[in-house]
LUMTOR-766507 format. One record per atom (N, C-alpha, C, O): residue in three letters; atom name; x, y, z; residue number from 0. Coordinates in pm, whole numbers, m for minus. Atoms other than C-alpha are relative to their C-alpha. Layout:
REM residues N
{"ALA","CA",{X,Y,Z},NUM}
...
//
This chain:
REM residues 144
{"MET","N",{27,m1,131},0}
{"MET","CA",{11727,10185,11093},0}
{"MET","C",{m94,91,m7},0}
{"MET","O",{m154,123,95},0}
{"LEU","N",{65,m76,45},1}
{"LEU","CA",{11541,10405,10926},1}
{"LEU","C",{m128,m57,m114},1}
{"LEU","O",{m97,m156,m180},1}
{"VAL","N",{59,51,117},2}
{"VAL","CA",{11227,10352,10673},2}
{"VAL","C",{44,27,m136},2}
{"VAL","O",{4,m27,m240},2}
{"ASN","N",{m43,m29,159},3}
{"ASN","CA",{11405,10505,10394},3}
{"ASN","C",{74,m87,m39},3}
{"ASN","O",{70,m112,m160},3}
{"GLN","N",{m69,87,17},4}
{"GLN","CA",{11640,10255,10425},4}
{"GLN","C",{m56,m154,m42},4}
{"GLN","O",{m3,m231,m122},4}
{"ILE","N",{94,119,32},5}
{"ILE","CA",{11373,9963,10424},5}
{"ILE","C",{m20,10,m142},5}
{"ILE","O",{20,m77,m219},5}
{"LEU","N",{50,m15,134},6}
{"LEU","CA",{11232,10110,10106},6}
{"LEU","C",{94,m36,m90},6}
{"LEU","O",{73,m116,m182},6}
{"LYS","N",{m107,40,94},7}
{"LYS","CA",{11576,10108,9950},7}
{"LYS","C",{7,m125,m49},7}
{"LYS","O",{10,m165,m165},7}
{"ALA","N",{m35,146,m13},8}
{"ALA","CA",{11620,9775,10030},8}
{"ALA","C",{m80,m111,m89},8}
{"ALA","O",{m34,m214,m139},8}
{"LYS","N",{101,46,70},9}
{"LYS","CA",{11288,9678,9865},9}
{"LYS","C",{11,30,m134},9}
{"LYS","O",{m37,m53,m211},9}
{"GLY","N",{m30,m29,128},10}
{"GLY","CA",{11394,9858,9546},10}
{"GLY","C",{m118,97,m38},10}
{"GLY","O",{m185,168,37},10}
{"ASP","N",{91,m96,52},11}
{"ASP","CA",{11175,10035,9309},11}
{"ASP","C",{m150,m55,m7},11}
{"ASP","O",{m236,15,m60},11}
{"ALA","N",{141,34,m3},12}
{"ALA","CA",{10860,9846,9348},12}
{"ALA","C",{m88,103,31},12}
{"ALA","O",{m63,166,133},12}
{"ALA","N",{73,m115,m2},13}
{"ALA","CA",{10587,10099,9306},13}
{"ALA","C",{m128,m77,112},13}
{"ALA","O",{m149,m197,127},13}
{"VAL","N",{116,32,m93},14}
{"VAL","CA",{10288,10082,9564},14}
{"VAL","C",{m116,m30,m94},14}
{"VAL","O",{m133,22,m204},14}
{"VAL","N",{132,54,73},15}
{"VAL","CA",{9964,9908,9454},15}
{"VAL","C",{m109,58,52},15}
{"VAL","O",{m150,63,168},15}
{"THR","N",{116,m83,m50},16}
{"THR","CA",{9696,10095,9449},16}
{"THR","C",{m113,m24,m87},16}
{"THR","O",{m110,m66,m203},16}
{"VAL","N",{142,25,89},17}
{"VAL","CA",{9324,10085,9355},17}
{"VAL","C",{m56,101,12},17}
{"VAL","O",{m4,175,97},17}
{"LYS","N",{78,m136,10},18}
{"LYS","CA",{9077,10372,9293},18}
{"LYS","C",{m127,m36,83},18}
{"LYS","O",{m182,m145,68},18}
{"PRO","N",{148,29,m63},19}
{"PRO","CA",{8760,10392,9519},19}
{"PRO","C",{m84,m51,m113},19}
{"PRO","O",{m66,m35,m233},19}
{"GLY","N",{106,66,87},20}
{"GLY","CA",{8484,10215,9375},20}
{"GLY","C",{31,m153,m72},20}
{"GLY","O",{m54,m222,m129},20}
{"THR","N",{m61,122,71},21}
{"THR","CA",{8715,9905,9250},21}
{"THR","C",{m105,m109,105},21}
{"THR","O",{m142,m87,221},21}
{"GLY","N",{38,113,m61},22}
{"GLY","CA",{8546,9580,9341},22}
{"GLY","C",{69,m105,92},22}
{"GLY","O",{177,m152,54},22}
{"VAL","N",{m94,75,m90},23}
{"VAL","CA",{8657,9361,9635},23}
{"VAL","C",{45,m119,m59},23}
{"VAL","O",{154,m163,m21},23}
{"ALA","N",{m35,118,41},24}
{"ALA","CA",{8670,9063,9445},24}
{"ALA","C",{108,37,m113},24}
{"ALA","O",{170,m52,m171},24}
{"GLU","N",{m111,m35,113},25}
{"GLU","CA",{8910,9272,9189},25}
{"GLU","C",{102,16,111},25}
{"GLU","O",{205,m49,88},25}
{"VAL","N",{m87,m17,m95},26}
{"VAL","CA",{9100,9362,9489},26}
{"VAL","C",{62,m144,58},26}
{"VAL","O",{183,m163,69},26}
{"ALA","N",{m51,153,m10},27}
{"ALA","CA",{9127,8983,9585},27}
{"ALA","C",{93,m52,m81},27}
{"ALA","O",{206,m91,m49},27}
{"GLN","N",{m107,34,128},28}
{"GLN","CA",{9261,8898,9242},28}
{"GLN","C",{127,77,5},28}
{"GLN","O",{231,19,m28},28}
{"ILE","N",{m122,m79,18},29}
{"ILE","CA",{9515,9167,9263},29}
{"ILE","C",{102,m62,128},29}
{"ILE","O",{220,m94,117},29}
{"LEU","N",{m92,48,m99},30}
{"LEU","CA",{9630,9051,9605},30}
{"LEU","C",{80,m124,m5},30}
{"LEU","O",{197,m135,32},30}
{"ALA","N",{m38,142,45},31}
{"ALA","CA",{9653,8671,9492},31}
{"ALA","C",{123,12,m107},31}
{"ALA","O",{233,m38,m86},31}
{"GLU","N",{m112,m3,59},32}
{"GLU","CA",{9852,8766,9201},32}
{"GLU","C",{131,60,18},32}
{"GLU","O",{240,17,m18},32}
{"ARG","N",{m137,m50,m63},33}
{"ARG","CA",{10091,8985,9345},33}
{"ARG","C",{62,m55,107},33}
{"ARG","O",{170,m10,148},33}
{"ARG","N",{m35,33,m124},34}
{"ARG","CA",{10131,8802,9627},34}
{"ARG","C",{22,68,121},34}
{"ARG","O",{111,51,204},34}
{"ILE","N",{m61,m113,m99},35}
{"ILE","CA",{10082,9098,9843},35}
{"ILE","C",{m107,m26,119},35}
{"ILE","O",{m181,m124,113},35}
{"GLY","N",{108,m10,m111},36}
{"GLY","CA",{9860,9163,10172},36}
{"GLY","C",{m100,100,8},36}
{"GLY","O",{m199,105,81},36}
{"GLY","N",{95,m106,m41},37}
{"GLY","CA",{9714,9467,10117},37}
{"GLY","C",{33,106,m114},37}
{"GLY","O",{145,120,m163},37}
{"VAL","N",{m20,m110,99},38}
{"VAL","CA",{9647,9759,9866},38}
{"VAL","C",{m56,148,40},38}
{"VAL","O",{m165,155,96},38}
{"VAL","N",{68,m139,m40},39}
{"VAL","CA",{9591,10155,9922},39}
{"VAL","C",{m71,33,m89},39}
{"VAL","O",{m32,25,m205},39}
{"VAL","N",{122,m44,58},40}
{"VAL","CA",{9282,10276,9808},40}
{"VAL","C",{59,169,m25},40}
{"VAL","O",{84,246,68},40}
{"SER","N",{m18,m139,33},41}
{"SER","CA",{9372,10618,9608},41}
{"SER","C",{m83,57,m123},41}
{"SER","O",{m98,m20,m217},41}
{"SER","N",{39,m15,109},42}
{"SER","CA",{9205,10793,9368},42}
{"SER","C",{92,73,m107},42}
{"SER","O",{44,90,m219},42}
{"ASP","N",{m111,m80,82},43}
{"ASP","CA",{9520,10986,9203},43}
{"ASP","C",{117,m106,8},43}
{"ASP","O",{189,m102,m92},43}
{"GLY","N",{m109,52,4},44}
{"GLY","CA",{9785,10728,9307},44}
{"GLY","C",{99,104,116},44}
{"GLY","O",{212,62,140},44}
{"LYS","N",{m68,m71,m83},45}
{"LYS","CA",{9924,10990,9551},45}
{"LYS","C",{m37,23,140},45}
{"LYS","O",{47,53,225},45}
{"LYS","N",{67,m59,m139},46}
{"LYS","CA",{9685,11055,9855},46}
{"LYS","C",{m17,m149,56},46}
{"LYS","O",{m18,m222,m43},46}
{"ALA","N",{26,66,m28},47}
{"ALA","CA",{9627,10762,10057},47}
{"ALA","C",{m151,m2,93},47}
{"ALA","O",{m157,4,216},47}
{"GLU","N",{113,m21,m55},48}
{"GLU","CA",{9246,10769,10107},48}
{"GLU","C",{m54,m145,81},48}
{"GLU","O",{m169,m160,122},48}
{"GLY","N",{70,145,m66},49}
{"GLY","CA",{9208,10401,10262},49}
{"GLY","C",{95,m100,m43},49}
{"GLY","O",{178,m86,m134},49}
{"ILE","N",{m93,151,28},50}
{"ILE","CA",{9377,10040,10268},50}
{"ILE","C",{m81,m79,48},50}
{"ILE","O",{m158,m65,143},50}
{"ILE","N",{67,134,8},51}
{"ILE","CA",{9251,9718,10219},51}
{"ILE","C",{88,m105,20},51}
{"ILE","O",{199,m100,m32},51}
{"SER","N",{m90,106,m10},52}
{"SER","CA",{9391,9401,10325},52}
{"SER","C",{m71,m152,m20},52}
{"SER","O",{m190,m182,m32},52}
{"GLU","N",{95,127,28},53}
{"GLU","CA",{9328,9052,10280},53}
{"GLU","C",{m56,m54,122},53}
{"GLU","O",{m130,m151,108},53}
{"ARG","N",{60,35,m122},54}
{"ARG","CA",{9236,9011,10651},54}
{"ARG","C",{m102,95,24},54}
{"ARG","O",{m176,63,117},54}
{"ASP","N",{159,m81,46},55}
{"ASP","CA",{8949,9286,10577},55}
{"ASP","C",{m66,m77,m68},55}
{"ASP","O",{m180,m93,m27},55}
{"ILE","N",{80,88,73},56}
{"ILE","CA",{8835,9057,10329},56}
{"ILE","C",{m70,m98,70},56}
{"ILE","O",{m191,m109,90},56}
{"VAL","N",{33,129,m87},57}
{"VAL","CA",{8839,8748,10527},57}
{"VAL","C",{m86,35,149},57}
{"VAL","O",{m159,m55,191},57}
{"ARG","N",{90,m46,m73},58}
{"ARG","CA",{8671,8925,10807},58}
{"ARG","C",{m137,20,m32},58}
{"ARG","O",{m227,m10,45},58}
{"ALA","N",{122,m53,50},59}
{"ALA","CA",{8392,9059,10588},59}
{"ALA","C",{m81,m124,m70},59}
{"ALA","O",{m202,m127,m88},59}
{"LEU","N",{58,118,34},60}
{"LEU","CA",{8355,8707,10448},60}
{"LEU","C",{m57,m82,120},60}
{"LEU","O",{m171,m128,109},60}
{"ALA","N",{64,53,m107},61}
{"ALA","CA",{8301,8552,10780},61}
{"ALA","C",{m129,68,77},61}
{"ALA","O",{m216,5,136},61}
{"VAL","N",{125,m68,m48},62}
{"VAL","CA",{8054,8816,10892},62}
{"VAL","C",{m117,21,m78},62}
{"VAL","O",{m233,21,m36},62}
{"ARG","N",{135,m23,115},63}
{"ARG","CA",{7849,8880,10564},63}
{"ARG","C",{m14,m97,m78},63}
{"ARG","O",{m128,m110,m122},63}
{"GLY","N",{m25,129,89},64}
{"GLY","CA",{7937,8580,10363},64}
{"GLY","C",{65,63,m140},64}
{"GLY","O",{124,170,m157},64}
{"PRO","N",{m91,m31,139},65}
{"PRO","CA",{8057,8564,9987},65}
{"PRO","C",{m57,114,m66},65}
{"PRO","O",{11,169,m153},65}
{"ASP","N",{30,m126,79},66}
{"ASP","CA",{7823,8861,9878},66}
{"ASP","C",{66,94,23},66}
{"ASP","O",{56,196,m45},66}
{"CYS","N",{m125,m112,m58},67}
{"CYS","CA",{8072,9060,10030},67}
{"CYS","C",{92,47,m115},67}
{"CYS","O",{140,159,m134},67}
{"MET","N",{m100,28,123},68}
{"MET","CA",{8274,8984,9731},68}
{"MET","C",{m37,104,m128},68}
{"MET","O",{43,138,m216},68}
{"GLN","N",{71,m97,75},69}
{"GLN","CA",{8036,9225,9539},69}
{"GLN","C",{10,133,24},69}
{"GLN","O",{m22,216,m61},69}
{"GLU","N",{m5,m104,m45},70}
{"GLU","CA",{8094,9493,9724},70}
{"GLU","C",{119,108,m32},70}
{"GLU","O",{217,51,m81},70}
{"CYS","N",{m105,m97,53},71}
{"CYS","CA",{8329,9791,9650},71}
{"CYS","C",{96,17,137},71}
{"CYS","O",{56,m18,248},71}
{"VAL","N",{m90,m17,m94},72}
{"VAL","CA",{8657,9889,9853},72}
{"VAL","C",{m21,107,102},72}
{"VAL","O",{48,131,201},72}
{"ASP","N",{19,m123,m97},73}
{"ASP","CA",{8483,10192,10001},73}
{"ASP","C",{m69,m62,120},73}
{"ASP","O",{m57,m17,234},73}
{"ASP","N",{97,59,m139},74}
{"ASP","CA",{8253,9976,10232},74}
{"ASP","C",{85,m104,81},74}
{"ASP","O",{32,m146,183},74}
{"MET","N",{m131,89,m52},75}
{"MET","CA",{8555,9749,10343},75}
{"MET","C",{136,45,51},75}
{"MET","O",{202,m19,134},75}
{"MET","N",{m137,m48,m43},76}
{"MET","CA",{8867,9966,10377},76}
{"MET","C",{m16,65,110},76}
{"MET","O",{m123,88,168},76}
{"THR","N",{m25,m69,m130},77}
{"THR","CA",{9015,10142,10658},77}
{"THR","C",{21,127,m46},77}
{"THR","O",{120,150,m114},77}
{"ARG","N",{m22,m139,37},78}
{"ARG","CA",{8980,10495,10602},78}
{"ARG","C",{110,62,82},78}
{"ARG","O",{138,28,196},78}
{"LYS","N",{m85,m93,m87},79}
{"LYS","CA",{9238,10751,10699},79}
{"LYS","C",{118,m115,58},79}
{"LYS","O",{141,m135,177},79}
{"PRO","N",{m123,132,m99},80}
{"PRO","CA",{9532,10450,10761},80}
{"PRO","C",{114,83,65},80}
{"PRO","O",{142,201,42},80}
{"VAL","N",{m130,m87,m70},81}
{"VAL","CA",{9831,10540,10977},81}
{"VAL","C",{94,m11,m91},81}
{"VAL","O",{116,m118,m146},81}
{"CYS","N",{m108,m22,95},82}
{"CYS","CA",{10094,10650,10766},82}
{"CYS","C",{147,37,42},82}
{"CYS","O",{165,98,147},82}
{"GLY","N",{m102,m28,m75},83}
{"GLY","CA",{10436,10683,10813},83}
{"GLY","C",{90,109,m84},83}
{"GLY","O",{42,166,m182},83}
{"ALA","N",{m111,m71,78},84}
{"ALA","CA",{10762,10888,10693},84}
{"ALA","C",{112,m70,m1},84}
{"ALA","O",{142,m164,73},84}
{"ARG","N",{m126,93,14},85}
{"ARG","CA",{11089,10794,10553},85}
{"ARG","C",{83,24,94},85}
{"ARG","O",{159,m72,105},85}
{"ASP","N",{m48,m19,m134},86}
{"ASP","CA",{11246,10937,10871},86}
{"ASP","C",{m31,m66,131},86}
{"ASP","O",{27,m45,238},86}
{"ASP","N",{40,41,m110},87}
{"ASP","CA",{11059,10732,11088},87}
{"ASP","C",{95,m130,43},87}
{"ASP","O",{150,m183,m53},87}
{"THR","N",{m71,87,m20},88}
{"THR","CA",{11252,10455,11281},88}
{"THR","C",{m68,m148,m18},88}
{"THR","O",{m191,m154,m12},88}
{"ALA","N",{92,91,15},89}
{"ALA","CA",{11161,10107,11229},89}
{"ALA","C",{m45,m47,131},89}
{"ALA","O",{m158,m95,136},89}
{"ASP","N",{68,30,m113},90}
{"ASP","CA",{11117,10036,11581},90}
{"ASP","C",{m133,76,25},90}
{"ASP","O",{m230,10,61},90}
{"ASP","N",{120,m84,11},91}
{"ASP","CA",{10854,10336,11576},91}
{"ASP","C",{m74,m52,m63},91}
{"ASP","O",{m184,m51,m8},91}
{"VAL","N",{89,44,91},92}
{"VAL","CA",{10690,10167,11283},92}
{"VAL","C",{m76,m119,57},92}
{"VAL","O",{m199,m126,58},92}
{"MET","N",{24,110,m49},93}
{"MET","CA",{10687,9826,11444},93}
{"MET","C",{m68,34,111},93}
{"MET","O",{m157,m47,138},93}
{"LYS","N",{87,m21,m147},94}
{"LYS","CA",{10543,9978,11780},94}
{"LYS","C",{m135,54,m60},94}
{"LYS","O",{m228,m17,m20},94}
{"ARG","N",{111,m53,75},95}
{"ARG","CA",{10262,10166,11580},95}
{"ARG","C",{m71,m105,m57},95}
{"ARG","O",{m191,m116,m29},95}
{"MET","N",{66,110,61},96}
{"MET","CA",{10177,9876,11390},96}
{"MET","C",{m59,m133,87},96}
{"MET","O",{m160,m200,66},96}
{"SER","N",{44,95,m109},97}
{"SER","CA",{10172,9636,11686},97}
{"SER","C",{m126,45,111},97}
{"SER","O",{m214,m26,159},97}
{"GLU","N",{107,m66,m59},98}
{"GLU","CA",{9964,9878,11875},98}
{"GLU","C",{m109,15,m66},98}
{"GLU","O",{m206,22,10},98}
{"GLY","N",{100,m51,56},99}
{"GLY","CA",{9720,9955,11606},99}
{"GLY","C",{m50,m125,m52},99}
{"GLY","O",{m167,m118,m90},99}
{"ARG","N",{35,112,48},100}
{"ARG","CA",{9702,9582,11491},100}
{"ARG","C",{m11,2,m136},100}
{"ARG","O",{m117,m38,m183},100}
{"PHE","N",{15,8,138},101}
{"PHE","CA",{9765,9615,11140},101}
{"PHE","C",{146,m22,m44},101}
{"PHE","O",{241,m37,33},101}
{"ARG","N",{m162,102,38},102}
{"ARG","CA",{10077,9490,10899},102}
{"ARG","C",{18,72,m118},102}
{"ARG","O",{110,22,m183},102}
{"HIS","N",{m43,m70,79},103}
{"HIS","CA",{10071,9758,10632},103}
{"HIS","C",{m18,138,31},103}
{"HIS","O",{m124,176,81},103}
{"MET","N",{m24,m141,m4},104}
{"MET","CA",{10194,10131,10637},104}
{"MET","C",{41,81,m119},104}
{"MET","O",{152,69,m169},104}
{"PRO","N",{m38,m74,106},105}
{"PRO","CA",{10190,10359,10372},105}
{"PRO","C",{88,113,33},105}
{"PRO","O",{45,190,119},105}
{"ILE","N",{m75,m91,m35},106}
{"ILE","CA",{10454,10586,10393},106}
{"ILE","C",{m9,147,m129},106}
{"ILE","O",{m9,147,m252},106}
{"MET","N",{31,m121,105},107}
{"MET","CA",{10409,10953,10251},107}
{"MET","C",{147,74,37},107}
{"MET","O",{237,38,113},107}
{"GLU","N",{m104,m89,17},108}
{"GLU","CA",{10647,11236,10181},108}
{"GLU","C",{m82,119,m72},108}
{"GLU","O",{m135,103,m182},108}
{"ALA","N",{68,m119,38},109}
{"ALA","CA",{10493,11594,10143},109}
{"ALA","C",{m130,m25,m76},109}
{"ALA","O",{m161,5,m191},109}
{"GLY","N",{167,76,18},110}
{"GLY","CA",{10142,11440,10126},110}
{"GLY","C",{m5,m95,m119},110}
{"GLY","O",{m113,m129,m166},110}
{"GLU","N",{5,75,118},111}
{"GLU","CA",{10239,11231,9843},111}
{"GLU","C",{25,m160,56},111}
{"GLU","O",{99,m164,154},111}
{"LEU","N",{m37,156,7},112}
{"LEU","CA",{10263,10813,9855},112}
{"LEU","C",{133,m22,m61},112}
{"LEU","O",{149,2,m180},112}
{"VAL","N",{m137,27,30},113}
{"VAL","CA",{10631,10721,9839},113}
{"VAL","C",{13,m122,m21},113}
{"VAL","O",{81,m161,m116},113}
{"GLY","N",{m32,140,m12},114}
{"GLY","CA",{10595,10348,9937},114}
{"GLY","C",{m100,m26,98},114}
{"GLY","O",{m189,48,140},114}
{"ILE","N",{85,69,m117},115}
{"ILE","CA",{10449,10099,10188},115}
{"ILE","C",{91,m83,53},115}
{"ILE","O",{169,m141,m23},115}
{"VAL","N",{m63,136,m53},116}
{"VAL","CA",{10610,9861,10436},116}
{"VAL","C",{m103,m62,84},116}
{"VAL","O",{m201,m11,138},116}
{"THR","N",{80,111,m98},117}
{"THR","CA",{10470,9564,10617},117}
{"THR","C",{91,m16,103},117}
{"THR","O",{206,25,108},117}
{"ILE","N",{m52,50,m105},118}
{"ILE","CA",{10542,9425,10920},118}
{"ILE","C",{135,m91,m16},118}
{"ILE","O",{238,m93,52},118}
{"GLY","N",{m120,105,22},119}
{"GLY","CA",{10758,9152,10763},119}
{"GLY","C",{120,90,m41},119}
{"GLY","O",{230,57,1},119}
{"ASP","N",{m107,m74,41},120}
{"ASP","CA",{10973,9443,10590},120}
{"ASP","C",{67,20,136},120}
{"ASP","O",{178,m30,148},120}
{"VAL","N",{m49,m41,m97},121}
{"VAL","CA",{11030,9578,10942},121}
{"VAL","C",{88,m92,73},121}
{"VAL","O",{209,m72,89},121}
{"VAL","N",{m48,113,m83},122}
{"VAL","CA",{11101,9274,11141},122}
{"VAL","C",{135,m60,m72},122}
{"VAL","O",{226,m87,6},122}
{"ALA","N",{m79,35,96},123}
{"ALA","CA",{11336,9158,10847},123}
{"ALA","C",{104,119,26},123}
{"ALA","O",{212,76,68},123}
{"ALA","N",{m75,m103,m15},124}
{"ALA","CA",{11508,9492,10877},124}
{"ALA","C",{105,m16,157},124}
{"ALA","O",{225,m24,183},124}
{"ARG","N",{m58,8,m147},125}
{"ARG","CA",{11567,9467,11241},125}
{"ARG","C",{60,m110,34},125}
{"ARG","O",{146,m110,123},125}
{"LEU","N",{m79,131,m31},126}
{"LEU","CA",{11674,9123,11245},126}
{"LEU","C",{138,12,m94},126}
{"LEU","O",{243,m27,m43},126}
{"ASP","N",{m161,m46,81},127}
{"ASP","CA",{11975,9219,10972},127}
{"ASP","C",{59,106,84},127}
{"ASP","O",{182,96,93},127}
{"GLU","N",{m65,m114,m91},128}
{"GLU","CA",{12047,9534,11209},128}
{"GLU","C",{77,m84,113},128}
{"GLU","O",{198,m92,137},128}
{"LEU","N",{m87,74,m124},129}
{"LEU","CA",{12085,9307,11519},129}
{"LEU","C",{109,m107,m40},129}
{"LEU","O",{197,m123,45},129}
{"ALA","N",{m92,60,69},130}
{"ALA","CA",{12296,9060,11293},130}
{"ALA","C",{104,69,m5},130}
{"ALA","O",{201,23,56},130}
{"MET","N",{m117,m92,m19},131}
{"MET","CA",{12531,9328,11246},131}
{"MET","C",{75,51,102},131}
{"MET","O",{196,75,104},131}
{"GLU","N",{m65,m55,m108},132}
{"GLU","CA",{12567,9454,11565},132}
{"GLU","C",{43,m100,44},132}
{"GLU","O",{153,m88,97},132}
{"ARG","N",{m66,152,m81},133}
{"ARG","CA",{12624,9086,11690},133}
{"ARG","C",{120,m7,m50},133}
{"ARG","O",{212,m25,29},133}
{"ASN","N",{m118,39,81},134}
{"ASN","CA",{12892,9053,11413},134}
{"ASN","C",{96,108,64},134}
{"ASN","O",{203,72,114},134}
{"ALA","N",{m96,m83,m59},135}
{"ALA","CA",{13043,9380,11535},135}
{"ALA","C",{64,m31,139},135}
{"ALA","O",{185,m38,158},135}
{"LEU","N",{m24,52,m132},136}
{"LEU","CA",{13046,9282,11890},136}
{"LEU","C",{76,m106,11},136}
{"LEU","O",{173,m102,86},136}
{"GLU","N",{m105,123,m18},137}
{"GLU","CA",{13196,8935,11843},137}
{"GLU","C",{143,55,m59},137}
{"GLU","O",{249,29,m2},137}
{"GLY","N",{m149,m41,62},138}
{"GLY","CA",{13481,9108,11605},138}
{"GLY","C",{55,89,136},138}
{"GLY","O",{174,71,163},138}
{"MET","N",{m69,m58,m55},139}
{"MET","CA",{13535,9339,11877},139}
{"MET","C",{60,m74,138},139}
{"MET","O",{158,m45,207},139}
{"ILE","N",{m61,64,m122},140}
{"ILE","CA",{13555,9090,12148},140}
{"ILE","C",{130,m113,m43},140}
{"ILE","O",{214,m141,43},140}
{"MET","N",{m59,90,38},141}
{"MET","CA",{13751,8837,11950},141}
{"MET","C",{141,87,m60},141}
{"MET","O",{244,26,m91},141}
{"GLY","N",{m127,m61,2},142}
{"GLY","CA",{14007,9138,11878},142}
{"GLY","C",{10,43,m152},142}
{"GLY","O",{123,74,m188},142}
{"HIS","N",{m15,4,149},143}
{"HIS","CA",{13941,9183,11491},143}
{"HIS","C",{m54,145,m25},143}
{"HIS","O",{m61,189,m139},143}
//
């Protein structure tokens, strides 16, 4: 399965971005309201200059305490996030996420942000793919 298929299955949901300089408290509010785990940091909505996740915020809270909520995303984001492409396979994306120990991957096309996939999206797509394969094999065995 390709990332493009995963993005199509997700629908037209736009990637949530914040501009550099956005406060961490504001990002936490966005994450909670939208029930998402991360946002892309982008000054123009097209480039992925960074990414910040709920894990980044929790780690900063543990290390620096609640004062970190007054910081801006620039102080906490992962710069130059690992990005994927529409024609990447789900298996490749899952491997890169697992090896890099991250859960959100911006998807780029011609240098512009076109989507984001999460490890949950990739696992769900892979499970659907496995179920289809199993059903096809059962059909072949049963002679259907």
